[in-house]
C-alpha positions, 0 to 999 in steps of 0.5 A: 220145097219145104213140104218135100223136105218135111216129107223126107224127114218124116219118112227117114225118121219113120224108117229108122224107128221101124228098123229099130223095132224090127231089131227088138222083135228079132232079139226077143223072139229068136233062138238063132244067133244074129249077125248084124251087117250094114248095107246100102239101098240094096241088100249086101247079103250074098249067096255065100252069106246065105250058105254060111248062115245055113251051115252055121245056123245063124241069121244075118240082119241087114240094117240097110243104109240106116246105121243104128245110132248105137252101132257099138251095141251091135258090134258087141252082139256080133262079137258074142256070136263070133265067140259062140261060133269059135266054141261050136266050130273051132276057127274054120268058120273064120275062113268062110265069113265075109271080112266086112261084117260089122265088128269082125276085124275089131273082134279078130284083133282082140 
């Protein structure tokens, strides 16, 4: 039983660390704005999200079920993308984005 728990913990830590590394690579190597979302075991990025991403030249990054420990950082990064979308496209994009996107409701209120 102990071995199963240790294996699970090592796997969990390894997945979390690799997800963090992927994010660092994305931030340094892409010019395309990224909107971060938190999903579950299955991706929550829908067909509509993909169409939205193509239309507005952005990308979605799904953290899966492992939310980053510094979630506010990603809410702030999303807010920057939302501001950029407002500058480039006006407010019409807001009718098309899924309302459950990380930090969207907080950004909308401010």
